[in-house]
Steps between C-alpha positions, in 0.01 A plus 500: 500500500319781684203328679342814641553866565398678821528870523347844465257558206645808319284492187190308386354471150248245365790317322800544735622614837825631634604362842779656709692217673780644712556796266480299180193555272370188331260539209261206503243419232163408652156385388172681564421238768810598697436875439150473650633309804781744579266790569691785671736298712824672590697177579436220261628155434478348149578143400723537195621318189817620324487450122847522333546559134806616307391862494303527826445380859137548581344455846132384514318543836191345654317586820425136584668166442199359316523759222880440468444119482244547226732742313783241509268228370382731214849590385596137501275461198672526157389830346415675830770748603505706822323800338220279371479325837458850659236590246302186588522581867391860434204397289367226721512430874697193627172323570362577151815363339503181713127448434542546123791249498313248714181521294685511163359841413710599200291810429578673829871453471497588130318830580831632640695725258776301334365155572395296200292183488800261491670677794179497701457123429864437593459686830196293592651169386836544679370666819174322572662228712731747676228738610323410822185683578570813692292579806630856544232767494498775236697804590305798619506771233687818576189711509340714242656797326310751291557459129709813501761605254768377746352154510454495126861614447644237741294226325624621167861496613455146644353365175780662296761342735329164450551535121181659364540768235377838636205531262369148590548559869315835487212332302466216747502731801232723329283193431521385861419841643210536259347168631574590866244668711632699797847433621768244414827413669826529313554123517154426368548752221826340395362141527192588294714678240724192467197293424345742246537361146 
């Protein structure tokens, strides 16, 4: 098992990064939470989870242990795979997920794409006792970016990578930008688009 990777950040996208570790480039899937915490670091360290299937070995990376711990709890639930776990962590912050589980808030968890009522109820039922209230503060956002074509295009690519059809992703982004006054960061644009019905 690969517990963590420490190396040079070669490429960063809202859904994955490539880390050069002694000349070997590791592609690691990440959540928006991790993306916003990485910023423009040259040397990074990600806590990782290696998911092995017959046809693929996929690395998932997390900036902090708390997010990785929550990811492992989420994928322990029947019906929640690693990609769904990453979708949950991209749609909601660690604190929001833990709060929703502790308070039995099915609606918040169900608002994530791909999570039905039964899965949301199962997550709450099975994880309520395992979640202890987190005292970590919310991560500082990356800073604001203009709603430029580049930002819109990066958000679109991220949504498509997360499984949205292009037409739906474009519609969601357009709705979010229409409601937004002024500037919006890439992470906020993607998060809001994930929650758009």
